[in-house]
N, C-alpha and C positions, 0 to 999 in steps of 0.2 A: 273682126267681133273679139271681144274678149272672151275666153274659153271658161264656160264654167266649169265647176269641179264636178257638180251633178246638174244634167242638162234636164229641161223640164219637157215633159212626157216620156222619159225613160222609163222602160219594162218593170214591171213591180217583179221584184226580186223574192219575194218570199209567196206570194198566193194568199188570196182572201179567204181561202180554208186554213192555212196557216196561222195567219196573222194575229187573230185575237190571242192564241195559245202563246205564241211569241211574246208579244206585248206583254200580258199578264206575267209570265215567267222571268222575263227582263225586268220588270217594276218589281217583283218581288225580291230578285237578287239585288236590286239597287237598294231596297228598302234594307234588307238584313246587313248590306256592306256598311250602309252609313250607321245602322244601330251597333254594330261591331265597332265602328271606326270610333264613336262616342264612348263606348266602354272603354277604349285604350287612352282616350283623352286623357291628360294630366294639367295639373294646374301648378306644377313644381317651378317655385320662382328661382331655382338654380339654373344659370344659364348653361353650364357646363351639362346637366343631366336633360335639360330641354333640348341642347343643340344636337349633340354628340353621345347621348344615352349615358351620361357619365364614363364615357370610355370602358363599357363593359361589357359588349356586346361577343358573344362565342364566336369563335371564327367561322364554323360552318354558318351558323345563322347569318352573321354579316355577309360572309361570302354568296349566300344564296341571295339576300337583299340586292347586293352588289349588282348579281347578274340580270334581278328584277328590274333595276334603273334602266338596262338597255334595252327592256321591252316597253317602248312606248306606243301610243296608238299611231302616229306617223310612220315608223317603222312597220307595223304589224298590217296596215291595210296599203302600205305603199310597195313596199319590196316584193310581195308576191304578184302584183298587178305591174311591177317594171319587169320581173323576170318573165310573165306571161307574154308582156308585149315586145321586149327587146332583147330577151335573151342573155346573152354573153355581156352585155353592158350593166342591166341588172344584177347579174351574179356577182360580176366585180364589184358593186356598190355594195351587195353583202359581205363580200369577202373584206374589203375597208373595214366596214363596221366591225366585222369581227375582231380585226386586226388591232383597233384603237385599246382595247384593256389591255393588250401586250406593252402598248407604248407607254401608258400609265403604270406599268407597273415598274418600270423603268426609274419612275419618280416616287413610286408611292411609299418605299420606305425611309425617305427622306421627309417627306410630308408628314407621315405619322410622328417621326423623331423630333421633328420642329413643334409640335404641341399646337400648332395654330391651324384653324379650320376657315378662314376667309382669304380671300384674295389680298384685301388689304393688308391684314396680318401676316403674310406670306411675302408680300411686296416690301414689308418692312424688315425683312431678315438684314439686307444690306444697307437701306434706307429708310431709316428711323424719320417721323414726322408725320404730320396730318396729311399732308399733300400726298403723300404715297397711299396711306388710308383711303382717301377721297378717290383717288385715281381706281384702287380696287373696287370700290362700289360702283362707281362709273361702269366700269367693265362689265359688272356681275350685272347689272342693271341694261345695259346695251345688248347684253348676250340674251337675258332671259325674256326681257318682254316681247321681242319678234318669235321666241321659241314657243311662250306662252300662247301667241294669236294664233299661230299654227296647229298646235295641240288642241286647243278649244275648237278651232273651227272644224278639224277633223274628226273629232269627238262628235261635234253635233250632227255633221255631214252623215257619218255613221248611223247615227239613232235616226236620220231623215230616212235613210235606206232601210234600215230595218222596220220602220214602222209602215213603208211604203208609201210615202208622200214624197216624192221628188220635185218640191217646188221649191221656188226662193225662199218664200214666207216660211214653208216648213222648217227650210235649213236654220234660218234665222231665229226660230221658235225653238229648235231643238238644241241649238247652241247655246241660247240664252238660259234654258232650263238645266242643260249639263254643267255651263258656267256657274249658276247657282249654287247645285249640289255641292258640286267641286268646292266652291269657296267656302261653304259650310264646312267641308272635310278639312280643305287645309288650315282655317282658323283656328282650330281647335285640337289638330295634329301635333304633334313632335316625333322626333327621328325615330324614337322607339316603337311610336305608334305605326308609322309609316313602313316601318320595316316589318313587322307582322303582316300587312297588306301584300308586300313585295313577295316576302317568303311565300304567302298563301298564291298569289298569282303566275308563280314560274312553275310549279308542277302541272298547275291549269293550262296554262299556255302550251307547256309542252306536249301534254298528253292530248291536246286539241288539235295541234298540228300533226301530231302523229296520227291521228284518227283519221282526219281529213286526207292524208297522204295514202294511207292503208285503204280507205274507202275508194278512192279513186283508182288505186292499182287493182284493187279488187274487179273493176269494171273492165278491166284490160285481161282478167282472166289470169292476174297475178304476174304478168310480163313485162319488166320494165323494157325492153325491145318494143313493145306494140304501144307501151305509153308513149316512149319517144317517138316512134312513130307517127303517131297522133299528132303529136305537138307539132312536128315539120309539116304535116299535111293542114293544120289548122292556123297555123300562123300566117299573117300578113307577108312576111318576106321570108319564106322557106328557106331561100339559097343564101341568106343573111344572119339568119338567126343566131346560128354558133358564131359568128364573127362581129368584131367589135365596130359602131361605127352606127347601128340602128339610132342609136339617143340622140333626137335632133339637138340637143345642146351642145354635142361635142362634133357631130358629123363634119361640120364645115370648119373646125378650127385645127383639126391634125394632133399628134401627139402631145402638143402644148397644151391643150386644154383638158386631155385626159390626166397628165400628169398634175396639173392644177387640182384637180376635181379629187383625186387621190390624195394629195396632201391635205385639203381641208377636210375630207371626209376623217380620215385616219387621226390628224392631231386635233381638230376640232371636237371630234366626240371622245378622244381622250382627255381632253381639258375643259370639260364641263363644270362651273363651279359644285355643283351638286355631289358631285364625285368625291369633292375636298371633305365633305361632312362626312360622306361615307367612310373613308377610309380614315379620318378620325377618331371614328367609333370603335377602334379596334382596341383591345386592351394592350399592347405594345407592338414593337416592330414585327416580329416575328410572328405575330397574330395576323396582322395585315398582310403579310406576304403570303400566309396562307390563305387568307380570306380572297383574296385578289386572285391566287391559282384556282382556286373552287369556281371563282366567278368566270375566270377566263374561259375553263371547259363548260361550265354550262352555257354561257353565251354562244361559244363556239357549236354546241349541238342545236341551240335556238336558231341559229343563223342556218346551221343544214336544214333542219325541219321546215324553215321559210323556204329556202331555195326548193326543198322538194313539194311544197305547196304553190311554189309560183308554177312551176314545171306541169304540176298535177291540174293546174285550172287552165294553164293553156291547152293541155291534153283533154279535157274534160268538156270545160265550156267553149274555149276557142277564143284567141286574140280578137279577131273580128267581134265578137259579140262582147267582151270584155270591154272593148273599146268604146262601141256603142253607148253603155253604160256612163262609163267616165272616161275620157281622153287620156288621163294619168292612170287607169288602171285601177283605182283604190275602191272598186268594188268588189275585185277579184276573189277576197275571202269569202264574201258572204256569197257570191255566184257559185264558187265551188261546193259551201256547205249546202246550198238549197238545190245541186245537181247529182252529189254523190248517191243519194238515197230516192227511192220514190217519193213522190209528191204527196200523195195522201197515207204517208208511214208516220208512225210515233217516232221514229227514229229520225228522220228528217229535222222534225221541230227540234228534238233533243240538241242536235248537232248545231242548228242555227240558234239556239239558244247560248249553247257551250261558245258560240264563237262571238256571241252579241255581250256575255260576261266577261269574255277575256278583253276585249275591246273598251268596256267600260272600267275595269280595272285598271288596264293600260292607261287610259287618258286621266282617271282618278290619280293615281300613282305618279305619272309622268309631271302633272299639272301641279301636284302638293309638292313633289320635289324640288322642281325649278324655283317654285314662288318660296318655297321655306329657306332655301339657300340664299335668294337675292334677299329676303327679309333680314336674314340675319346677319347679312352684309350691310345693308341699313343700317340696323340698330347699333351694329359695332365699328363698323368704319364711318360710315357718313355722319350719324349723329356722335358718336363717341361717347365719353364720359361726362364731358362738359355740356354736350348739346343735350343730352337727356336729362342734365341738370337743369337745365333753362327752361325745358317744357314741363317739369316736374313729376315725370313718371318714369317707373323702372324700365329696365332692359327688356324682360318679357313682354310686356305691354306695347312697347316700339314696336315688336317683333310681330306680334298679332296683328295691330293695327296695320304694320306695314304690308302683312299677307294679304289681307283684305284690300286695300288700297291696289295692291298690285294685280291681285285677280280680275277688280272691278275695271281698272285700266286698260288692261288688256283684253277683258272680255267686251268693253265698250268698242276698242279699235277693230278686234274682230267682227263685230257685227257691223259697225261702221263702214267697214271693206269689204262687205261681203259678196260684192259684184266683181272684185278684182282678183286675179290670181295671186295670191301672197305667199305661194310656197317657197318663192326664192329668199324669202325673209328665214328659213330653214338653214338655206345654204349661209345666208349673213352671219347668223350666229355664230354657226361652225367657224365660218374664216375668222369671225372677231376673236374665237377660243384659240386658234391655231395660229393669229398673229401676235395678239397681246399678252396670253397666258402663258403658251409654251416657251418663246424663247424669254419671257421674263424670269420664269422658274429656274430654267436651264442656268442661265446668267447668276440668279441668286444662289444656287445649290452649286454651282462649279466654279465660279469666278469671284475670288475676292477682291476685285478691283470694281466692281459692278456698284455704283453707287446712286444717288438721288435723281441726280442729273439723267443719267441712264436710262434710271428706269422711266421716269417722265417722259423722255423723248420717246422712247421706245413702246410705252402704253399710248400716250397722245398720238404719236405719229402714226403707228400701226393702227389707230382706231380711224383717224383722219383719210388715211391711205386705203381702208376696206371701203369706208363710206364713197369715197370718191370712185374707187374704181368698180364698186357694183353700180353706182350712180350711172357711169358710162357703159355699163356690158351690155350683152344680150339680154340678161335678165329683165332690164326696167325697160329697154325700148328695140325697136328695129326687126323684131323676129314676132312671129304669131303667138308665141306662148309667154310673150314679154308683159309686164305689168301696162305699159302703155304700148300695145302693139300700132298703131295708128302715128305714135312720135317716131322720130329716129334721130337719137343722137348717143348711137351704141359708137364707141371709139377703141375701145380694146377688146378684142375678139376674143374673150374668156369669161366663160360663165359663171367661175369663183375665181377671186383675186390671189388666190395661196402662192401661185408662182411668184407673184410679184412681191406680196406683202409680207409673206413670212422671210425670204432673205433681207428685204427692207428691214422689218423690225429688228433682225439680229445686226444689223449694220449700224442703225439708229442707235441702239443699247451700247453698241461698242464706241462709237463715235463722241457720245456724250460723257461716257465714263474715263475712256481713254484720253479725250481731249486733243489728238494727234494734230488738228492744225494750230490750236494753241501752243503746243509745244515747238511746232516748226517755227511760228511767227515770233515766239520767243528766242530760239536760235539764231533768227535773222537778225535780231534786233541786237542781241548780245554779239554778234558778227559786225555789226556795223559801228557798235561802242568802241570797239577794241584797237583800229587803226587810230582813233581819237586820242586814246587814253596812253599810246606809244609817243 
């Protein structure tokens, strides 16, 4: 049977006594957030001020906002549960995610110096022409739409958990309502407006995670040893909790599957298209470097607190109870918030509301950032100047319409597929970013021989390879956690294709640009003609 993210009849996490206060406070916060968003909205027709805030964001402000880009609702609700259920494997995923900005730091200076902020424009560095810009837009959309579906669904399910209505209908209704609110926000926001929300989100998220961890430690008389002992006692696999292999996706595939997952998470997280807009908003190259350095530190602190919260959830709630609510552990933060204080205390309501507010801000900013980056790519790369002239509207208007269309399509798909486990789409988006974006940018910046043919081979070949390998992977069929568990066309024992697709993309880019086969054929033809001329 298909595993639902939230099973029917799961226990009420909030309790009837606190539910009214939590829902009221949550909706008041949503209203204030949206009011703030609309006050930050701009009707500026200058694309550069709309997309990258006129490249005027101060380094510290932009660095905090860049750290906020890493605090998504999927990360916020999934990683603590993964750590609580899977121990070592969950922690290793958190470490990979934290390393991603360090990888992005290696290319950030070159991206800012290029003064281009969409994939199509960056691809055109070595290969001018409409085909390369279209390739950039295609990759951006193929990364963005699956990512939006997962984010919207996670936000809706988190809202369903908070209101204590664990039914499929409630999940769909909450997803639609959250999606509608976020579409309104994304439709009027620009990079500067979303930056203020990102900057506000970071300290609230860090303070909430720190408070949860400290309150959990207080239950064990401030003794980390007692807390860790409780983690082992309440784990479903005490002997294997601190060892790799509990994650079912990699248990049967050995180190190759683990290496592939590491490649995809690190490179994919680092190469998300919305990060290009963020680093391009810096005043200059040195400011971009300082912003990223600050973002790396804040992101590292966030993941450290996230790991601590996951361990605390395992100690306070127990892996078994977390797994009963949700087999993937995505109820862990709310369960932890509901158990660290007495059930009839005001402090418990405050903590739960804080977790709810952070989750809402996370889904709001994550969806808005991804949608905005994709819409900018549509307006600049897909339509271009000639395309906008044909339809008779300006670039900002195309961007706004694209935002609404992308949110609507993603929301429609997310609700239509609510019965299916679509979490594998997150891994697919990361795989595309790691396969199509990272090799293309490395070649564009470091190899003068990289040309249009090599770029198109790399991008479309990598995209096709990722789609094919994902289709025949355990994420789609042949396993109990797959999209189609009753079917079995699982041919490649890798949950993520990065181990194959990333090297293959580099090879395709080199073959297309260097043309070694054409050179060898030309040499043979010359050698055959020489004896005749003698």
